[in-house]
VEXSEVEX-508349 format. One record per residue: residue number from 1; residue in one letter; x, y, z negated of N, C-alpha, C in turn. Coordinates in pm, 1 decimal, always signed. Layout:
<pts>
k: NUM&r: A&n_X: X&n_Y: Y&n_Z: Z&ca_X: X&ca_Y: Y&ca_Z: Z&c_X: X&c_Y: Y&c_Z: Z
...
</pts>
This chain:
<pts>
k: 1&r: M&n_X: -2817.0&n_Y: -2963.5&n_Z: +1612.6&ca_X: -2846.9&ca_Y: -3027.3&ca_Z: +1737.4&c_X: -2925.0&c_Y: -2928.9&c_Z: +1824.8
k: 2&r: N&n_X: -2880.9&n_Y: -2909.6&n_Z: +1948.4&ca_X: -2952.0&ca_Y: -2825.2&ca_Z: +2042.9&c_X: -3044.5&c_Y: -2910.8&c_Z: +2127.1
k: 3&r: I&n_X: -3168.2&n_Y: -2866.7&n_Z: +2141.2&ca_X: -3263.9&ca_Y: -2938.3&ca_Z: +2223.2&c_X: -3297.5&c_Y: -2849.3&c_Z: +2341.0
k: 4&r: D&n_X: -3266.9&n_Y: -2894.2&n_Z: +2460.7&ca_X: -3287.1&ca_Y: -2813.8&ca_Z: +2579.7&c_X: -3416.5&c_Y: -2846.1&c_Z: +2652.6
k: 5&r: F&n_X: -3494.2&n_Y: -2934.8&n_Z: +2604.4&ca_X: -3621.9&ca_Y: -2965.7&ca_Z: +2666.1&c_X: -3718.5&c_Y: -3016.5&c_Z: +2560.9
k: 6&r: V&n_X: -3844.9&n_Y: -3010.2&n_Z: +2595.3&ca_X: -3950.0&ca_Y: -3054.6&ca_Z: +2505.1&c_X: -4002.9&c_Y: -3186.7&c_Z: +2558.2
k: 7&r: V&n_X: -4016.0&n_Y: -3281.3&n_Z: +2471.3&ca_X: -4069.2&ca_Y: -3412.0&ca_Z: +2510.4&c_X: -4206.5&c_Y: -3426.9&c_Z: +2446.5
k: 8&r: K&n_X: -4305.4&n_Y: -3463.7&n_Z: +2529.7&ca_X: -4440.6&ca_Y: -3485.0&ca_Z: +2479.9&c_X: -4478.1&c_Y: -3631.0&c_Z: +2498.6
k: 9&r: F&n_X: -4542.2&n_Y: -3685.9&n_Z: +2397.7&ca_X: -4594.0&ca_Y: -3822.0&ca_Z: +2407.9&c_X: -4744.4&c_Y: -3812.3&c_Z: +2429.1
k: 10&r: S&n_X: -4794.8&n_Y: -3888.9&n_Z: +2521.7&ca_X: -4938.4&ca_Y: -3893.4&ca_Z: +2542.7&c_X: -4978.6&c_Y: -4036.2&c_Z: +2575.6
k: 11&r: H&n_X: -5105.1&n_Y: -4057.9&n_Z: +2587.0&ca_X: -5152.1&ca_Y: -4191.2&ca_Z: +2621.1&c_X: -5109.8&c_Y: -4231.3&c_Z: +2762.2
k: 12&r: L&n_X: -5066.4&n_Y: -4134.3&n_Z: +2842.7&ca_X: -5020.6&ca_Y: -4163.2&ca_Z: +2978.7&c_X: -4873.1&c_Y: -4199.9&c_Z: +2982.6
k: 13&r: G&n_X: -4802.6&n_Y: -4180.3&n_Z: +2873.6&ca_X: -4661.0&ca_Y: -4212.3&ca_Z: +2870.8&c_X: -4578.3&c_Y: -4090.3&c_Z: +2832.2
k: 14&r: L&n_X: -4449.1&n_Y: -4096.5&n_Z: +2863.7&ca_X: -4354.3&ca_Y: -3992.4&ca_Z: +2826.5&c_X: -4349.7&c_Y: -3886.4&c_Z: +2935.6
k: 15&r: M&n_X: -4366.6&n_Y: -3759.0&n_Z: +2898.9&ca_X: -4360.8&ca_Y: -3649.5&ca_Z: +2995.3&c_X: -4258.6&c_Y: -3547.8&c_Z: +2947.2
k: 16&r: Q&n_X: -4181.9&n_Y: -3492.1&n_Z: +3038.2&ca_X: -4081.8&ca_Y: -3391.2&ca_Z: +3003.4&c_X: -4130.7&c_Y: -3255.1&c_Z: +3051.4
k: 17&r: A&n_X: -4142.3&n_Y: -3160.3&n_Z: +2959.4&ca_X: -4183.9&ca_Y: -3024.7&ca_Z: +2993.9&c_X: -4063.1&c_Y: -2946.6&c_Z: +3043.6
k: 18&r: P&n_X: -4085.1&n_Y: -2845.4&n_Z: +3127.8&ca_X: -3972.3&ca_Y: -2765.4&ca_Z: +3175.4&c_X: -3909.0&c_Y: -2686.7&c_Z: +3060.7
k: 19&r: D&n_X: -3786.3&n_Y: -2648.8&n_Z: +3080.3&ca_X: -3713.8&ca_Y: -2572.2&ca_Z: +2978.2&c_X: -3774.8&c_Y: -2433.2&c_Z: +2969.0
k: 20&r: L&n_X: -3842.8&n_Y: -2406.3&n_Z: +2859.1&ca_X: -3910.3&ca_Y: -2278.8&ca_Z: +2840.2&c_X: -3829.8&c_Y: -2182.6&c_Z: +2753.9
k: 21&r: D&n_X: -3711.4&n_Y: -2222.2&n_Z: +2711.3&ca_X: -3633.9&ca_Y: -2142.3&ca_Z: +2617.1&c_X: -3521.0&c_Y: -2061.7&c_Z: +2681.4
k: 22&r: Q&n_X: -3500.1&n_Y: -2072.3&n_Z: +2811.2&ca_X: -3385.7&ca_Y: -2005.7&ca_Z: +2873.9&c_X: -3387.3&c_Y: -1854.7&c_Z: +2851.3
k: 23&r: E&n_X: -3503.2&n_Y: -1792.9&n_Z: +2858.9&ca_X: -3513.0&ca_Y: -1648.6&ca_Z: +2836.8&c_X: -3464.0&c_Y: -1611.1&c_Z: +2697.2
k: 24&r: W&n_X: -3498.0&n_Y: -1693.5&n_Z: +2598.0&ca_X: -3454.2&ca_Y: -1666.8&ca_Z: +2460.6&c_X: -3304.4&c_Y: -1689.1&c_Z: +2445.3
k: 25&r: R&n_X: -3251.1&n_Y: -1792.5&n_Z: +2509.4&ca_X: -3106.2&ca_Y: -1814.7&ca_Z: +2504.2&c_X: -3032.2&c_Y: -1697.3&c_Z: +2568.2
k: 26&r: D&n_X: -3087.3&n_Y: -1645.3&n_Z: +2678.6&ca_X: -3027.1&ca_Y: -1528.4&ca_Z: +2743.0&c_X: -3029.4&c_Y: -1406.4&c_Z: +2651.2
k: 27&r: R&n_X: -3138.6&n_Y: -1390.0&n_Z: +2576.6&ca_X: -3147.6&ca_Y: -1277.6&ca_Z: +2482.2&c_X: -3044.4&c_Y: -1289.5&c_Z: +2370.9
k: 28&r: V&n_X: -3031.1&n_Y: -1410.5&n_Z: +2316.5&ca_X: -2933.0&ca_Y: -1434.6&ca_Z: +2209.6&c_X: -2792.9&c_Y: -1401.5&c_Z: +2260.6
k: 29&r: S&n_X: -2759.7&n_Y: -1452.3&n_Z: +2376.8&ca_X: -2629.0&ca_Y: -1427.9&ca_Z: +2436.5&c_X: -2607.2&c_Y: -1278.3&c_Z: +2457.8
k: 30&r: G&n_X: -2706.4&n_Y: -1213.3&n_Z: +2515.3&ca_X: -2696.3&ca_Y: -1069.5&ca_Z: +2542.0&c_X: -2682.3&c_Y: -985.8&c_Z: +2416.5
k: 31&r: M&n_X: -2756.5&n_Y: -1022.2&n_Z: +2312.9&ca_X: -2748.8&ca_Y: -946.8&ca_Z: +2187.6&c_X: -2610.1&c_Y: -957.9&c_Z: +2125.4
k: 32&r: L&n_X: -2555.5&n_Y: -1078.5&n_Z: +2120.9&ca_X: -2422.4&ca_Y: -1097.6&ca_Z: +2062.2&c_X: -2316.5&c_Y: -1024.2&c_Z: +2144.2
k: 33&r: K&n_X: -2322.1&n_Y: -1038.8&n_Z: +2276.0&ca_X: -2224.1&ca_Y: -972.6&ca_Z: +2362.8&c_X: -2233.6&c_Y: -821.1&c_Z: +2352.3
k: 34&r: A&n_X: -2355.5&n_Y: -767.7&n_Z: +2345.2&ca_X: -2374.1&ca_Y: -622.7&ca_Z: +2334.6&c_X: -2317.8&c_Y: -569.0&c_Z: +2203.1
k: 35&r: E&n_X: -2344.3&n_Y: -639.3&n_Z: +2093.3&ca_X: -2292.9&ca_Y: -594.1&ca_Z: +1963.8&c_X: -2140.6&c_Y: -602.6&c_Z: +1959.1
k: 36&r: M&n_X: -2085.1&n_Y: -706.3&n_Z: +2019.8&ca_X: -1938.5&ca_Y: -717.6&ca_Z: +2025.5&c_X: -1880.6&c_Y: -604.0&c_Z: +2109.0
k: 37&r: A&n_X: -1944.1&n_Y: -573.1&n_Z: +2221.8&ca_X: -1895.6&ca_Y: -466.3&ca_Z: +2309.6&c_X: -1903.9&c_Y: -330.0&c_Z: +2240.6
k: 38&r: R&n_X: -2011.4&n_Y: -304.9&n_Z: +2168.3&ca_X: -2026.9&ca_Y: -176.9&ca_Z: +2096.5&c_X: -1911.3&c_Y: -152.9&c_Z: +1999.5
k: 39&r: R&n_X: -1861.2&n_Y: -261.8&n_Z: +1943.9&ca_X: -1754.4&ca_Y: -250.9&ca_Z: +1843.4&c_X: -1616.7&c_Y: -285.6&c_Z: +1901.3
k: 40&r: K&n_X: -1613.6&n_Y: -304.2&n_Z: +2035.8&ca_X: -1488.4&ca_Y: -340.5&ca_Z: +2104.3&c_X: -1421.8&c_Y: -459.3&c_Z: +2034.9
k: 41&r: L&n_X: -1501.5&n_Y: -561.5&n_Z: +2013.5&ca_X: -1460.5&ca_Y: -680.2&ca_Z: +1939.7&c_X: -1453.4&c_Y: -798.9&c_Z: +2035.3
k: 42&r: G&n_X: -1340.6&n_Y: -867.1&n_Z: +2038.0&ca_X: -1324.7&ca_Y: -985.7&ca_Z: +2121.2&c_X: -1353.2&c_Y: -1111.9&c_Z: +2042.1
k: 43&r: Y&n_X: -1353.7&n_Y: -1224.4&n_Z: +2113.6&ca_X: -1382.3&ca_Y: -1352.3&ca_Z: +2048.3&c_X: -1276.9&c_Y: -1387.8&c_Z: +1944.2
k: 44&r: R&n_X: -1151.8&n_Y: -1355.0&n_Z: +1971.0&ca_X: -1045.5&ca_Y: -1384.2&ca_Z: +1874.3&c_X: -1071.9&c_Y: -1311.2&c_Z: +1742.6
k: 45&r: E&n_X: -1110.0&n_Y: -1183.4&n_Z: +1753.9&ca_X: -1139.4&ca_Y: -1106.1&ca_Z: +1632.4&c_X: -1263.3&c_Y: -1159.8&c_Z: +1561.8
k: 46&r: L&n_X: -1362.7&n_Y: -1199.5&n_Z: +1640.5&ca_X: -1484.0&ca_Y: -1255.1&ca_Z: +1579.7&c_X: -1453.3&c_Y: -1383.7&c_Z: +1504.0
k: 47&r: V&n_X: -1372.9&n_Y: -1470.1&n_Z: +1563.5&ca_X: -1332.9&ca_Y: -1594.2&ca_Z: +1496.2&c_X: -1259.4&c_Y: -1562.5&c_Z: +1365.9
k: 48&r: G&n_X: -1173.5&n_Y: -1461.4&n_Z: +1369.8&ca_X: -1101.5&ca_Y: -1420.8&ca_Z: +1248.8&c_X: -1194.8&c_Y: -1370.6&c_Z: +1140.1
k: 49&r: R&n_X: -1293.8&n_Y: -1292.0&n_Z: +1179.2&ca_X: -1390.0&ca_Y: -1241.6&ca_Z: +1080.4&c_X: -1475.0&c_Y: -1355.0&c_Z: +1022.8
k: 50&r: L&n_X: -1512.3&n_Y: -1448.3&n_Z: +1108.4&ca_X: -1587.2&ca_Y: -1564.6&ca_Z: +1058.7&c_X: -1502.0&c_Y: -1645.1&c_Z: +961.4
k: 51&r: R&n_X: -1375.7&n_Y: -1660.4&n_Z: +993.9&ca_X: -1283.7&ca_Y: -1733.9&ca_Z: +905.8&c_X: -1275.9&c_Y: -1666.6&c_Z: +769.0
k: 52&r: E&n_X: -1272.8&n_Y: -1533.4&n_Z: +767.2&ca_X: -1270.2&ca_Y: -1458.3&ca_Z: +640.3&c_X: -1396.2&c_Y: -1485.6&c_Z: +558.5
k: 53&r: M&n_X: -1506.0&n_Y: -1520.5&n_Z: +626.6&ca_X: -1631.7&ca_Y: -1552.6&ca_Z: +559.0&c_X: -1636.0&c_Y: -1700.7&c_Z: +519.0
k: 54&r: G&n_X: -1529.7&n_Y: -1776.3&n_Z: +551.7&ca_X: -1524.8&ca_Y: -1918.0&ca_Z: +518.8&c_X: -1584.6&c_Y: -2007.4&c_Z: +625.6
k: 55&r: I&n_X: -1603.9&n_Y: -1954.1&n_Z: +745.4&ca_X: -1664.9&ca_Y: -2028.2&ca_Z: +856.0&c_X: -1558.1&c_Y: -2058.9&c_Z: +959.2
k: 56&r: E&n_X: -1538.0&n_Y: -2186.9&n_Z: +986.2&ca_X: -1435.0&ca_Y: -2229.1&ca_Z: +1081.5&c_X: -1495.3&c_Y: -2253.5&c_Z: +1219.2
k: 57&r: D&n_X: -1437.1&n_Y: -2192.7&n_Z: +1318.9&ca_X: -1472.4&ca_Y: -2214.4&ca_Z: +1458.3&c_X: -1350.8&c_Y: -2175.1&c_Z: +1538.7
k: 58&r: N&n_X: -1351.8&n_Y: -2200.8&n_Z: +1667.7&ca_X: -1239.6&ca_Y: -2156.8&ca_Z: +1749.4&c_X: -1290.2&c_Y: -2069.5&c_Z: +1863.1
k: 59&r: E&n_X: -1199.3&n_Y: -1994.8&n_Z: +1920.1&ca_X: -1234.6&ca_Y: -1895.3&ca_Z: +2020.8&c_X: -1306.1&c_Y: -1957.0&c_Z: +2140.7
k: 60&r: K&n_X: -1253.6&n_Y: -2067.4&n_Z: +2192.4&ca_X: -1312.4&ca_Y: -2130.3&ca_Z: +2310.6&c_X: -1453.4&c_Y: -2181.8&c_Z: +2282.8
k: 61&r: N&n_X: -1470.1&n_Y: -2252.0&n_Z: +2172.0&ca_X: -1600.2&ca_Y: -2306.7&ca_Z: +2135.6&c_X: -1703.2&c_Y: -2195.5&c_Z: +2117.1
k: 62&r: L&n_X: -1665.1&n_Y: -2090.3&n_Z: +2046.5&ca_X: -1756.3&ca_Y: -1980.1&ca_Z: +2019.3&c_X: -1793.3&c_Y: -1906.8&c_Z: +2147.8
k: 63&r: S&n_X: -1695.8&n_Y: -1880.4&n_Z: +2233.6&ca_X: -1726.3&ca_Y: -1809.8&ca_Z: +2358.6&c_X: -1817.9&c_Y: -1892.5&c_Z: +2447.6
k: 64&r: T&n_X: -1799.2&n_Y: -2023.8&n_Z: +2448.8&ca_X: -1886.3&ca_Y: -2111.1&ca_Z: +2528.0&c_X: -2028.4&c_Y: -2108.7&c_Z: +2474.4
k: 65&r: K&n_X: -2042.0&n_Y: -2121.4&n_Z: +2342.4&ca_X: -2174.8&ca_Y: -2118.9&ca_Z: +2281.4&c_X: -2245.8&c_Y: -1987.2&c_Z: +2311.1
k: 66&r: I&n_X: -2174.1&n_Y: -1876.3&n_Z: +2295.6&ca_X: -2235.6&ca_Y: -1745.0&ca_Z: +2316.0&c_X: -2269.7&c_Y: -1723.2&c_Z: +2462.9
k: 67&r: S&n_X: -2180.4&n_Y: -1757.0&n_Z: +2553.2&ca_X: -2208.1&ca_Y: -1733.4&ca_Z: +2694.7&c_X: -2326.2&c_Y: -1815.6&c_Z: +2744.6
k: 68&r: R&n_X: -2345.4&n_Y: -1934.5&n_Z: +2689.7&ca_X: -2458.8&ca_Y: -2018.6&ca_Z: +2729.0&c_X: -2584.8&c_Y: -1988.4&c_Z: +2648.6
k: 69&r: G&n_X: -2569.8&n_Y: -1914.1&n_Z: +2541.1&ca_X: -2683.0&ca_Y: -1886.7&ca_Z: +2454.1&c_X: -2717.6&c_Y: -2005.2&c_Z: +2366.4
k: 70&r: N&n_X: -2628.8&n_Y: -2102.4&n_Z: +2357.9&ca_X: -2651.9&ca_Y: -2221.1&ca_Z: +2275.0&c_X: -2602.2&c_Y: -2196.7&c_Z: +2133.0
k: 71&r: V&n_X: -2660.7&n_Y: -2099.4&n_Z: +2070.5&ca_X: -2621.3&ca_Y: -2058.7&ca_Z: +1936.0&c_X: -2741.6&c_Y: -2081.4&c_Z: +1845.0
k: 72&r: G&n_X: -2724.8&n_Y: -2163.3&n_Z: +1743.7&ca_X: -2832.4&ca_Y: -2184.7&ca_Z: +1648.1&c_X: -2855.1&c_Y: -2060.2&c_Z: +1563.0
k: 73&r: A&n_X: -2963.9&n_Y: -2060.4&n_Z: +1491.2&ca_X: -3000.2&ca_Y: -1944.8&ca_Z: +1408.8&c_X: -2893.0&c_Y: -1913.1&c_Z: +1305.0
k: 74&r: V&n_X: -2838.4&n_Y: -2014.0&n_Z: +1241.3&ca_X: -2736.9&ca_Y: -1991.7&ca_Z: +1137.9&c_X: -2612.9&c_Y: -1927.8&c_Z: +1199.1
k: 75&r: T&n_X: -2565.3&n_Y: -1983.2&n_Z: +1309.9&ca_X: -2446.0&ca_Y: -1927.6&ca_Z: +1375.6&c_X: -2472.7&c_Y: -1786.1&c_Z: +1426.3
k: 76&r: F&n_X: -2590.9&n_Y: -1762.2&n_Z: +1481.2&ca_X: -2627.6&ca_Y: -1628.1&ca_Z: +1527.9&c_X: -2617.5&c_Y: -1526.6&c_Z: +1414.7
k: 77&r: L&n_X: -2678.3&n_Y: -1559.5&n_Z: +1301.3&ca_X: -2676.0&ca_Y: -1466.3&ca_Z: +1188.2&c_X: -2535.3&c_Y: -1450.3&c_Z: +1131.1
k: 78&r: Q&n_X: -2459.3&n_Y: -1557.9&n_Z: +1125.7&ca_X: -2321.0&ca_Y: -1548.2&ca_Z: +1078.0&c_X: -2239.4&c_Y: -1456.5&c_Z: +1169.1
k: 79&r: C&n_X: -2255.2&n_Y: -1473.5&n_Z: +1300.2&ca_X: -2182.0&ca_Y: -1389.1&ca_Z: +1395.9&c_X: -2224.3&c_Y: -1243.8&c_Z: +1382.6
k: 80&r: M&n_X: -2354.5&n_Y: -1218.7&n_Z: +1372.7&ca_X: -2401.7&ca_Y: -1079.9&ca_Z: +1361.7&c_X: -2346.8&c_Y: -1014.3&c_Z: +1234.8
k: 81&r: K&n_X: -2342.4&n_Y: -1088.9&n_Z: +1125.4&ca_X: -2285.3&ca_Y: -1034.1&ca_Z: +1002.0&c_X: -2136.5&c_Y: -1008.1&c_Z: +1019.5
k: 82&r: A&n_X: -2064.6&n_Y: -1102.8&n_Z: +1080.3&ca_X: -1920.5&ca_Y: -1085.5&ca_Z: +1102.4&c_X: -1892.3&c_Y: -968.0&c_Z: +1194.1
k: 83&r: I&n_X: -1978.9&n_Y: -946.0&n_Z: +1291.8&ca_X: -1963.5&ca_Y: -833.5&ca_Z: +1384.4&c_X: -1985.0&c_Y: -701.7&c_Z: +1311.7
k: 84&r: G&n_X: -2069.9&n_Y: -705.4&n_Z: +1210.1&ca_X: -2100.5&ca_Y: -583.8&ca_Z: +1135.3&c_X: -2238.0&c_Y: -528.6&c_Z: +1166.2
k: 85&r: C&n_X: -2318.3&n_Y: -607.5&n_Z: +1232.1&ca_X: -2454.0&ca_Y: -566.9&ca_Z: +1267.2&c_X: -2544.1&c_Y: -584.2&c_Z: +1145.0
k: 86&r: Q&n_X: -2614.4&n_Y: -477.7&n_Z: +1107.2&ca_X: -2701.9&ca_Y: -484.8&ca_Z: +991.3&c_X: -2848.8&c_Y: -490.6&c_Z: +1028.3
k: 87&r: T&n_X: -2880.6&n_Y: -457.6&n_Z: +1153.7&ca_X: -3019.2&ca_Y: -455.0&ca_Z: +1199.6&c_X: -3028.2&c_Y: -530.2&c_Z: +1331.4
k: 88&r: I&n_X: -3127.4&n_Y: -614.7&n_Z: +1343.0&ca_X: -3151.4&ca_Y: -688.9&ca_Z: +1465.4&c_X: -3288.8&c_Y: -648.1&c_Z: +1517.3
k: 89&r: R&n_X: -3291.1&n_Y: -590.5&n_Z: +1636.8&ca_X: -3417.3&ca_Y: -546.6&ca_Z: +1697.7&c_X: -3464.1&c_Y: -652.1&c_Z: +1796.3
k: 90&r: L&n_X: -3589.2&n_Y: -692.4&n_Z: +1784.7&ca_X: -3643.7&ca_Y: -793.7&ca_Z: +1872.5&c_X: -3735.7&c_Y: -736.5&c_Z: +1981.1
k: 91&r: D&n_X: -3767.8&n_Y: -608.7&n_Z: +1972.5&ca_X: -3852.2&ca_Y: -551.1&ca_Z: +2078.1&c_X: -3770.8&c_Y: -529.5&c_Z: +2203.8
k: 92&r: D&n_X: -3841.0&n_Y: -520.3&n_Z: +2316.5&ca_X: -3773.2&ca_Y: -508.0&ca_Z: +2445.6&c_X: -3721.9&c_Y: -370.2&c_Z: +2473.6
</pts>
């Protein structure tokens, strides 16, 4: 389940905090796209590699998730492994 906002309960009632995760979603998207580009790998090939790992997804669904950055940690790591990335750098 993707959660795009934070909900806080207080004695004043229900308050919705602004989306503070967009920068991280952009980083996830950028990292996956950059690694795919380095290896000249398209979504079709990525789906095929994931399938070889026993992971079922389709090209449209995967491209949508990656372009929006709506990729959970498990899917991110599965994609990075399928791409062939062995090191993930988090510094800027």
